[in-house]
N, C-alpha and C positions, 0 to 999 in steps of 0.2 A: 085306817081310813085313807082313801086315796086323795092325794093333793091335786087341786085344780091345775090344769095345764096353763102355763103363761103364754100370752100372745107373743108372737115373734119367734118362738122356739129358741133353740140354742142353749137350753138349760141355764147354767150359771155363767155362761161366757159373755152375755150382754147385760152387765150390771149397770152401765151408765146410760140413762134414757136419752133419746135424741133431742127432746125439747131443751136440754141444757145448752145447746148451741145458740139459742136466741139471746140470752143475756150477754154473751160475748160479742155478738154482732152489735147489740145496742151500745155496749161500752165503746166499741170501735168508732161508731157514729158520733158518740158524745165527744170523744177525743178529737175527732176531725173538726167538729163544730167549734170546740174551744180554741183550737189552733187558728181557725178562720177568724174568730172574733178578735184575736190578738192583732190581726192585720187590718181589721175594719175599724174598730173603735179607737178613738184618740187616747193616747196615754195620759194619765194624770200627771200634773206638773212634778210630782215627786219622782216619777219615773223618767222625767226628762233628763238626758245625760248630763246637762249642765248643772243639775241640782241633785244628782244622785248622791253626791258627797254630803249633802245637807241632811240626809236621813239620820235619825238617832242622835241629833244634837239640837241645841237651842236654835230658835229661828234667827238669832242674831249672833251666834257664835261663829267666828271666822274658821276657815278651813285650817286644821292643825296638821302640820307636817310631822312625819315620823323621824325624829332626830336620830334614832338608833337603827333605823332600817335601811340606811344607805340611800335614802332618797326614793325608796320604792313607792311611798305614798304619793310623792309628787308625780311620778310617772303615771300612776293610776289616775290621779285627778286629771292630768293632761289628756290621757287617752279617752276618758269619759267626756270631757268638755269638747274635745276635738270632734265628737260625733254630733254636736249640736247642728241641726239642719241649717245649711247655708243657702238661703234663698236670695233672690235678686234684691239688691239694695233698694230700700224704700226711697220714694221721692221726697225732696225737701230737707234731707238730712244736712246738706251743706249750705243751705240758704233759703230765704223766703222768696217765692216768686213775685211777691208784692213789694219787695224791698226797693226796686228801682223807682218807685213812685215817691220816695221820700229822700230828703237830703238835709245835711246840716246847714244851718243858716244862723250866723252869729254876728252879722254886721250891725253896727249901732244905727239908731235912727238919727234924723237930722237935728233932733232936739238934744242929742248927746254932745255937748261941747268938748273941744279938745283939751288936753291936759295943760297946754300953754296958756289957756284962758282961765281955767278954774283953780289951778294950783297956787296956794298961798306960799310966799317965799320963806316964811319963818315957822312952818309946821313940818315936823318930821315924825314919822311913825316907824317904830321898830317892833318886831315881833319875834318871839321864841316859840318854835313849833314843839310838838309833843308826839311821842309814839313812834311807830314804824314808818317805813317809806311812804306808804299810801295814806296813812293818817296825816303825816306831815305834808303830803301833797295837798290834801284838802285845806290844811291851814294856810299854805302858801297862796292858794287860789283865793281864799276868803280874805287874806291880808291885802291883796291888791284891791279888792272891792271895798274893804274898810277904808283904805287910804283914799279911794275915790270919794266915798261918802264924806270924809273929813276934809276933802280938798288939800290933802297933805302929800308930801313927798315920801315915798316908801324906801326905807333902807333895806337892801337885800336881806331876806329873812335868815335868822340863825337857826340851824337845825339842832334837834335834840341829840345830845351826845352822851347823856348820862342815864337814859332809861334802860329798861330791860334789854333792849336790842344792843346796847354797848357798841355803837358805831361812831367812830371819831371823825367821819367824813364831814366836810363843810359843804355849803351850797354848790360851790363851783366844782367840786369833785364828783358831784352826781348830776347836776343840771348845767346846761350851757348858759352861763350867767350873762354873757354878752348878747346872746339871742333873746334872752328873757327881757333885758332892759330895752333893746331896740324894737322888738316886736310889739311891745306894749306902750311904747313911748307916746303915742297919740292919746292913750287912755289915762295913764298914770305916769308921773315922773318917778323914776327909780334910780337910786344911786347905790354904789357898792359899799361905801363907808359913810358914816355920819360926818359931815363937814363942820368946820368951825362956824359959829353963829356970832356975829358981832366981834370977830377977832379972837374968840375963845371957844374951846370945846365944851359943850354943855353936858351935864350929867343927866341921863334920861330919868324921867319920872316913871317909876314902876307901878303898874296896876294890872288888875285882871278883870275882864268883863264877864258877865254871866253867859252861860251857854245859850245859844240861839238868840243872841242879842240882835234886835231889829235895827233898822235905820234910825228910828227915833231914839232908841237906846244908846247908839253911838253918839248921836248929837247931844243927848242929855248927860251922858256919863263921861265920855272921853273928850269931847270938844272943849269943855271948860278947862280941863287940865292942860290940853294942848295949847289953848290960847294963853295960859298963864306960864307954863313951863317950856313951851315950844318943842320939846322932845318928849314923847311918851313911848314907853316900852311895855307892850302887852305880853305877859308871861303865859306859859302853858296854853298857847293859842291853838286849841283844837275844838271844833264845833262851836266857835264863838260868834257865828253869824247865822241869822235866821235862814230857814230853808226857803221861805217865800220872800221875794224882793220885787222891786219894780222891774218891768220887762228889760229895760236897758242894762240894769245891773245884773240880771240873770244872763243876758247875752255877753256881758263882760266876763262873767264866770266862765262861760264857754270858750271865749277867746283865750283866756289864760290857760284853761285846762287842755284844750285841744290844739292850740296853736302857739301859745307863749312858752309853755313848759315842754322842753325836750331834753333828753339826757345828753351827757357829754359825747363828743365824737367817739371816744374810746369805748364807751358802753354801747352806743348805737351800733358801732361797727361789729362788736362781738355778738350783739343780739341778732343782727341781720345774718351773721354767719350761721348761727344756730337755726334760724328759720330756713336758710338755704339748704342746710344739711338735712333738715326734716323733709324738705321738698324733693331732695334727691332720692329719698327713700319711697316717697309716695306722692301722688298727685294732690291728695287732700290729707290733712292730718288734724287730729283733735289735740287741744291743749287742756289738760285736766289740773285744776287747782285743788289738789286732794285735801289739803289742810287736815292731816291726820297726825299731827305732832303731839307729843306727850302733854304739853301745856294745854292745848285745845281740848284733848280728851279729858284731862283732869278737871278742867273748868266746867265742862259739860255735865260732869257727874254721872255720865252714862256708863253702861256695862257693855263690853264688846266680846265677851266669851272667853277671856283669858284666865278665868279661875281666880284663886286666891292670890296668886302672884300679881295679876293685873290690879286687883283691888288694893293691895298693899302699895304697889308702886305709884299708881295714879292717886291714891288717897294721900300719900306723903306729899306729892306735888300740890294737891288741892289745899293742904293746910297752910300753904304760903299766903293765901288770901283769907284773912281773918273774917271778912264780911260774908263769906259764903257759908250757907247752912246746908245740912244734909237734905238730899232730895231723893225722890223715888225714881230710880233709873227707868223702870218700865213706863211710868207716867211721862217722863221726859221724852221717851220715844214716841208715845202716842200723840204727844203734842208737837212732834216734829222738831224738837230742840236738840237732837243728836245728829252729828254728821253721819252720813252713810258710811259703812265699812267699804273698803276697796272691793270686796266681793259683791256688795249690793250695788255699787256704782257700775261694775261690769255687767251685772244682771240687768240694770236699768237700760244701759246703752245697747245691749243685745236685743232687749225687748223693743226698743225704739227702732231697731232695724239696722244698726251698724254691724257690718260683717267682721269676722274675727281677723281679717287681714288688714284692718285699719291700723295705722301707726298713731300712737298716743305719746305726747310729750307730757310728762308728769312734773308739774311745778309744785315743789314742796320742800319743806325743810326736813329735819330728821323725822322719819316716819316711825311711829311707835311699832315695835316688833320687827322693823327692817324688812329683809327679803321675805321672811315668813308671812308677814302681813300682806305683802304685795303679791304673793304667789297665786291666790285665787283670781285677782285681776289679770295677772299675766297669763293665767290659763285661759281666760276668756279672750284676751287680746295679747298674743305672744310678742307683738312688736311694741314694747314699752321702752321709752327713752327718757333720759334726764340730761341736763346740761353737762353733767359729769361723764355720761356715757358717750356723748357725741362730740366731746372736745377733750383736749389734753390738759394735764395739770399745769403745764407751762402757759397755755392759753388762758386758764382761769386764775392764774397767780395774781394778777393785778386786782382781782375782785374777791377772791375766796376768803380773805380775812375781814371783809366788810359786809355785814348782813344786808345793808341797803343796796349796795352795788349788785350783790347776787340776786336780790329781789327785783332789781331793775331789769336784769337779764330775763328773768322769768316773765316779767310784765311785758317786755317787747315780744317774746315768743307767743305768749297768750294773745296779745293784741293782733299778731300776724297770723294766727291759726284760722283754719276754715270753720271750725266749731270750737267754742270755748265752753267747758263744763266746770262749774264751780260747785264745791261741796259745802259751802257755807255762804253767809251773806255779809261778810266783813267788808272793809274798805276796798281791798283790791278787787273783790268781786263786783262791788257797786260801781267803782270807777270804770272798770273794764266794760261792764254792762252798758253804762251810759256812753262810753266812747264808741263801742261797737254799734250802738243805735245811731249815734251822730254820723259815723262814717259808713252808712249804708245798711244798717240793720243786719250785720253779720250774725250768723247763727250763734246764739248764746243760751245755754241750757242750765237752768237752776233746778235741782231736784225738788219736787213737791214732797218733802220728807214726811209730812204729816199723813198724806194719803198713801204714799208708797209703803209706809210702815204696815198698814193693815193689809195691803196686797201681799207684801213679802211674808207676813205672818201667816196668811191663809193660802200660800202658794201651793201647798200640798193638796188642796181641794179643787184644783182646776187644771185644765190642760195648758200646755205651753201657748197655744194659739189664743186661748182665752186670757191668760195672764198677760201676754204681749199686748193684746188689744186694750186691756184695762190700763196698763202702764201708759200707752199712748194717749188714752183718754184723760187720765189724771194729770198728765204733763201738758195738756193744752193750757195755754196761759203762762207757761214757764219755759218757752222755747225762743224767746227774743223776737217774736213777730211784731210788725208795726201795730201801733195802737193797742198793744197788749195791756198797758196801764193807762189809766185816765191821766190827763194833764194835772200836775200838782200832787199826784200821789207818790209816796215814798220819798227818799232822799233825792234832791235835785241832781246830784252827781250820778245817780243811777238812772233817773228818768228826766233828762234835760229837755222836757217837752217844749219849752219856750224857744229852743234852738233847733227844732226839727220842723221842716216845712214840707208840705205836700205839693207836688207838681200840679200845674193847672190841668184841667180835664179838656181833652179835645174830642171831636166827633170820631176820629179814627180809632180811639181807644175806649169809646163809650161802652162797648160790649164787655171788654175785660174789666172796666171799672165796675160795671154792674155785677159781674161775678165776684169781684173783690168785696163789694158792699154786702153781697149775699153771704160770703164767708164770715165777714164781721158780724152780720146779723145772727148767723148760726152760733158763733162764739159767744155772742151776748146772751143767747138763750141758755148757753151752758154756764153762764155766770161770769164770763170774761168782760170786765168793765171797759166799754168803748164809749168815748165821749168826744164829740167834735164841737168845739166852741165856735160861736158865731163871730165872723170877721166881716169887715166891710167889703163890698164888691171890688173896690180898687185894690185892697190888700190881697184878695183872692187872685186877682189877675196877675199880680206881681209875685205870687208865691210866698208871701210873708207868713210867718208862723202865727199860730193862734195867740190870742191875747193872754195877759197875765192870768194864771189859773185862779179860779175862785173857790176851788174845792179845798176845804181845810185839811191840814195834815191829819193822818189817821192816828189813833191812839191804840194802846194795847187793848183797851176794852172793845174797840171797834173790830179787833182782829178775832174775836171769839167766833166759833163755828159749832154747828151741831155735831155731836159724836155718834150720829146714826151709823148703823152698820151698812156701809155702801157697797160691800163686797158680796152680799147675799146673791145667789144665782137668781136670774130672772128679774132683777130690779131694773128700773129705768136708768138711763144714763145719768151718772152723778153730776150734780152742779158743782163746778169748780170755780172759785174766785181767787185768782192769784194774789190780789191785793189783801185779802183777808188773812193770808198766811205770811204776808211780808214781814221780814225781820223776826220771824218766830224763833229763830235760833239764838238771836242776840238781843236780849232785853236785859242788859247788865244792870244789876242793882247798884253797883259801885262804878261810877263813870271812870274812875281812875284805872280800872282794869281794861278799858278799851285800848289803851296804849299797848297792851301786851297781846290781846286776843283778837282784835278786830281787823288785823291785816291778813 
């Protein structure tokens, strides 16, 4: 039977039909389209070079360096992070445009009589401070005010030389004692040593007042003993004065803190050298109080990705405090009780808009994990410095054996920085935050750890631009802006509202003032507490600060917030209340631990 002839002829020579060319063309078009999409669509945050190293590991695990690979991992991390887009530096990173409207004002009123009038000749108050440098500073400030309440002469405070810090320095080796006495002489009479009374040296009557003791508390508890014994010595003087006092006493606190207490000439000179050396490297610089020491991490009970080795090491340190109980590390992070890791700090700063060429001064003690722990931060910001790296051993020799003197150097540099970033809310952070508000609202950044936790945890699900935008949003209210906190909220040393005045409004600046009020209004809608207390017209014309706050101190219960998922795409802008999260990292069950951890 004859076979039918095939179309196209050629017998068996044309076995591949022509339509087979179509799938190949379609495949080529598909590949071209896929390549085009890679250039058009924004990359997810996990593909962002700065975070590429975070894949395949815990959201809070630090970058682990390859100890056996000759540093190859470090090179890889640096090469990836160096490809982070470098955009124009964001506005407002180095200060608030509204800061010039506010100034520190701590002069007493006409009703505040001089020390020569009110001081009784046979009353002497002695105090013994407690804790680290900054906790002792708060005790010294409150001691001056307590002496004023009691109409007593203050003997120069004795510093704590036996606590965890083991610093044998006395008052005159850290602070300028002559300046302290002379600068405050109109407010309180201060002497270096207890003099003889009635021809003989009296033995001080030792006692301790309760924490947050009010003016009435001192009159009822201490004054009777002072009248009888003439010399009273208050021991462990930390947090022994109420947060809220009469306006003139609050202003006295400010005069002591911001004008009466200054470091010795030797410490001041070295601190200024460190600032000058940072300025030689860059026009602006950040000071970072990292607070990532082993004791802090152990106390927090948090996990930082170091595996079983970390758990054993920090667990052993934690056993020193018998009052601490086991906690859930993940819950601690959700509640914002854990310090950010150096990597997370770097991530936050880059998201806020700081470029990678910024110079950062790291104020810290022994960092847990050393250079390995700092490596991710250094990859984000290669220009990291410490007092040890910008000075010689010979220059630091007078200070290096004394923890308080070394802390004083860090305090000076942090105070003189263009932007101060704190990774906790201990005494140094609070005192510097208040000081920077008083002296012009210099940029002061406190991580909103509770909200940053959820953002960092979900960073793989968003683009870099989206992540950066959300970081800037949750940090509103944590950037040291004027009127960020209501008067009376938080510790007075952190928010000295009684001592901050607003300049009078003139017609020439009415437009800018209107814009400022609009910004404050917008911030209020986001949950930033703004409150302007009523003052008399005469006081307003003179630029006098607002009256004594009437807002009660917040409690832990007031700090509670909703745990709603604020990071879901498409949701409205999150409401942030900086006061609700205040002190969330440091609610110590045992007050004795504050001497170790709160500086």
